[in-house]
C-alpha positions in Angstrom: 5.9 -16.5 -12.1 3.7 -18.3 -9.6 5.2 -16.1 -6.8 4.0 -12.9 -8.6 0.5 -14.3 -8.8 0.5 -15.2 -5.2 1.7 -11.7 -4.3 -1.1 -10.3 -6.3 -3.7 -12.4 -4.6 -2.5 -11.4 -1.1 -1.9 -7.8 -2.2 -5.4 -7.3 -3.5 -6.9 -8.6 -0.2 -4.7 -6.3 1.9 -5.5 -3.4 -0.4 -9.2 -4.0 -0.2 -9.3 -4.5 3.6 -6.9 -1.7 4.5 -8.6 0.6 2.0 -12.0 -0.1 3.5 -10.8 0.5 7.0 -9.1 3.8 5.9 -12.3 5.0 4.2 -14.5 4.0 7.1 -12.2 5.7 9.7 -12.2 8.9 7.5 -16.0 8.8 7.4 -16.1 8.2 11.2 -13.9 11.3 11.7 -16.2 13.4 9.6 -19.3 12.2 11.5 -17.6 12.7 14.9 -18.3 9.1 15.7 -15.6 7.7 18.0 -13.4 10.5 16.8 -10.3 9.8 18.9 -10.2 6.1 18.0 -11.0 6.8 14.4 -8.2 9.4 14.2 -5.7 7.0 15.6 -6.8 4.2 13.2 -6.8 6.6 10.3 -3.2 7.8 11.0 -2.0 4.3 11.8 -3.4 2.5 8.7 -2.2 5.1 6.2 1.3 3.7 5.6 0.3 0.0 5.4 -2.5 1.0 2.9 -0.1 2.8 0.7 2.5 0.0 0.8 -0.2 -2.6 0.0 -1.3 -0.5 -3.0 2.3 -0.2 -4.2 3.0 -3.9 -3.8 -0.2 -4.9 -5.7 0.4 -2.3 -8.4 4.0 -3.2 -9.1 3.1 -6.9 -9.1 0.5 -6.2 -11.7 3.0 -4.2 -13.7 5.6 -7.0 -13.5 3.1 -9.6 -14.6 2.0 -7.4 -17.5 5.5 -7.0 -18.9 6.5 -10.7 -18.7 5.6 -13.6 -20.8 3.6 -16.4 -19.2 5.8 -18.8 -17.3 8.9 -16.6 -17.4 10.2 -14.1 -14.9 12.1 -11.2 -16.6 14.8 -9.9 -14.3 15.2 -6.7 -16.4 11.7 -5.7 -15.2 11.8 -7.2 -11.7 14.9 -5.3 -10.5 13.7 -1.8 -11.5 10.2 -2.7 -10.1 11.7 -3.8 -6.8 13.9 -0.7 -6.7 10.9 1.5 -7.4 8.9 -0.2 -4.6 11.7 0.2 -2.1 12.3 3.8 -3.0 8.6 4.7 -2.6 8.4 2.9 0.7 11.4 4.7 2.0 10.1 8.1 0.8 6.7 7.5 2.5 8.3 6.6 5.8 10.7 9.6 5.6 7.9 12.0 4.8 5.8 10.7 7.6 8.7 11.2 10.0 9.7 14.7 8.7 6.1 16.0 8.2 3.9 14.3 10.7 0.2 15.0 10.8 -0.2 17.1 14.0 -3.9 17.6 14.0 -5.5 16.6 17.3 
């Protein structure tokens, strides 16, 4: 169970930092401030931001459904499968439907 708590601690930091960078780059694009660099950053940071959100969210879900001190494999396996499926779908959709805006 300590592993899930450590994943949550790291996940929330990644989510906060990547989310802040994602929002700031979006605002920089809207303001035409370093537009080329902000666009590259915005498109590059998108997948890691989504993955960090999924990792943190699923770790919260797993912790919420387990008793303190125990790790329930009936919850951990579907949660891991869901995480893997979402990550694969995100990557596939980014490859099939890329953002082609200049």
